[in-house]
FIKOL-692797 format. One record per residue (C-alpha): x, y, z. Coordinates in nm, 3 decimals, padded with zeros to 5 digits. Layout:
! residues N
+---------+---------+---------+
!      px !      py !      pz !
+---------+---------+---------+
!       X !       Y !       Z !
...
+---------+---------+---------+
END
This chain:
! residues 133
+---------+---------+---------+
!      px !      py !      pz !
+---------+---------+---------+
!  15.195 !  17.762 !  11.166 !
!  15.048 !  18.060 !  11.354 !
!  15.054 !  18.133 !  11.724 !
!  14.789 !  18.294 !  11.947 !
!  14.890 !  18.640 !  11.818 !
!  14.822 !  18.539 !  11.459 !
!  15.184 !  18.584 !  11.351 !
!  15.328 !  18.301 !  11.144 !
!  15.611 !  18.105 !  11.302 !
!  15.824 !  17.795 !  11.253 !
!  16.008 !  17.555 !  11.482 !
!  16.368 !  17.661 !  11.529 !
!  16.512 !  17.319 !  11.449 !
!  16.323 !  17.310 !  11.120 !
!  16.428 !  17.665 !  11.029 !
!  16.797 !  17.594 !  11.100 !
!  16.775 !  17.283 !  10.882 !
!  16.593 !  17.462 !  10.599 !
!  16.842 !  17.751 !  10.612 !
!  17.118 !  17.489 !  10.568 !
!  17.311 !  17.566 !  10.883 !
!  17.301 !  17.197 !  10.977 !
!  17.282 !  16.882 !  10.766 !
!  16.989 !  16.722 !  10.946 !
!  16.699 !  16.827 !  11.159 !
!  16.812 !  16.599 !  11.440 !
!  17.150 !  16.780 !  11.448 !
!  16.961 !  17.108 !  11.468 !
!  16.749 !  16.976 !  11.756 !
!  17.063 !  16.856 !  11.935 !
!  17.222 !  17.201 !  11.901 !
!  16.910 !  17.368 !  12.043 !
!  16.881 !  17.117 !  12.329 !
!  17.244 !  17.179 !  12.425 !
!  17.135 !  17.527 !  12.536 !
!  17.400 !  17.704 !  12.329 !
!  17.158 !  17.891 !  12.105 !
!  16.995 !  18.226 !  12.178 !
!  16.685 !  18.383 !  12.026 !
!  16.674 !  18.760 !  12.074 !
!  16.929 !  18.724 !  12.355 !
!  16.732 !  18.459 !  12.548 !
!  16.892 !  18.117 !  12.585 !
!  16.661 !  17.838 !  12.470 !
!  16.676 !  17.462 !  12.507 !
!  16.363 !  17.333 !  12.335 !
!  16.364 !  17.249 !  11.966 !
!  15.993 !  17.324 !  11.953 !
!  16.057 !  17.695 !  12.015 !
!  15.878 !  17.902 !  11.750 !
!  16.080 !  18.164 !  11.563 !
!  15.944 !  18.444 !  11.347 !
!  16.073 !  18.687 !  11.088 !
!  16.276 !  18.956 !  11.265 !
!  16.418 !  18.728 !  11.537 !
!  16.794 !  18.734 !  11.589 !
!  16.969 !  18.400 !  11.642 !
!  17.312 !  18.361 !  11.802 !
!  17.471 !  18.016 !  11.798 !
!  17.809 !  17.843 !  11.766 !
!  17.882 !  17.670 !  11.437 !
!  18.225 !  17.513 !  11.406 !
!  18.494 !  17.763 !  11.509 !
!  18.259 !  18.059 !  11.457 !
!  17.978 !  18.225 !  11.650 !
!  17.699 !  18.296 !  11.401 !
!  17.464 !  18.591 !  11.444 !
!  17.180 !  18.597 !  11.193 !
!  16.852 !  18.782 !  11.157 !
!  16.560 !  18.581 !  11.024 !
!  16.410 !  18.754 !  10.720 !
!  16.171 !  18.484 !  10.600 !
!  16.034 !  18.153 !  10.719 !
!  16.117 !  17.849 !  10.511 !
!  15.854 !  17.669 !  10.311 !
!  16.093 !  17.387 !  10.222 !
!  16.460 !  17.296 !  10.228 !
!  16.572 !  17.423 !  09.892 !
!  16.903 !  17.497 !  09.725 !
!  17.173 !  17.695 !  09.903 !
!  17.094 !  18.015 !  09.712 !
!  16.735 !  17.998 !  09.832 !
!  16.844 !  17.917 !  10.187 !
!  17.074 !  18.222 !  10.201 !
!  16.781 !  18.448 !  10.122 !
!  16.607 !  18.338 !  10.444 !
!  16.845 !  18.530 !  10.671 !
!  17.074 !  18.828 !  10.697 !
!  17.420 !  18.748 !  10.833 !
!  17.505 !  19.003 !  11.103 !
!  17.862 !  18.882 !  11.154 !
!  18.127 !  19.136 !  11.064 !
!  18.320 !  19.043 !  10.750 !
!  18.638 !  18.854 !  10.836 !
!  18.971 !  19.003 !  10.740 !
!  19.211 !  18.800 !  10.529 !
!  19.432 !  18.734 !  10.833 !
!  19.137 !  18.597 !  11.032 !
!  19.030 !  18.372 !  10.745 !
!  19.383 !  18.237 !  10.708 !
!  19.408 !  18.172 !  11.082 !
!  19.088 !  17.967 !  11.076 !
!  19.143 !  17.790 !  10.742 !
!  19.510 !  17.726 !  10.673 !
!  19.625 !  17.672 !  10.318 !
!  19.568 !  17.326 !  10.170 !
!  19.939 !  17.263 !  10.104 !
!  20.140 !  17.333 !  10.417 !
!  20.494 !  17.454 !  10.366 !
!  20.775 !  17.283 !  10.550 !
!  21.116 !  17.408 !  10.638 !
!  21.409 !  17.296 !  10.425 !
!  21.585 !  17.005 !  10.589 !
!  21.287 !  16.892 !  10.792 !
!  21.117 !  16.562 !  10.732 !
!  21.264 !  16.260 !  10.561 !
!  21.591 !  16.297 !  10.375 !
!  21.598 !  16.270 !  09.999 !
!  21.771 !  15.980 !  09.832 !
!  22.069 !  16.203 !  09.755 !
!  22.095 !  16.322 !  10.115 !
!  22.075 !  15.961 !  10.239 !
!  22.363 !  15.860 !  10.013 !
!  22.572 !  16.152 !  10.139 !
!  22.500 !  16.054 !  10.501 !
!  22.594 !  15.691 !  10.433 !
!  22.917 !  15.806 !  10.264 !
!  23.011 !  16.015 !  10.570 !
!  22.955 !  15.720 !  10.798 !
!  23.152 !  15.490 !  10.568 !
!  22.852 !  15.265 !  10.506 !
!  22.870 !  15.239 !  10.131 !
!  22.652 !  14.975 !  09.976 !
+---------+---------+---------+
END
């Protein structure tokens, strides 16, 4: 698609979907219509807004604020490796402490003595109370 200036462009909802930031084009359109996305610093609210190579997008995605520069327009929604070549991520790299704060470890540690007692501890408690079975 080309505009009046002859520069090629693409709808922002389609580009976000092709770049794999969102799972569906309707989710991309909803994000744009919420008014929480900026193109070159200007807040937009229409999914039909045309973006071009060189535009800078700023938008919330989960717990992060994403800042990306569009390098190429998408011809199709391809694999993730192809989608990552469409943009340059301008976010500063996260430190290990920041990553851990956002994504805690999969197996949380618990303090000793917290939670349910073990079978052995239960027997000891019953013996103290004089409730032997």
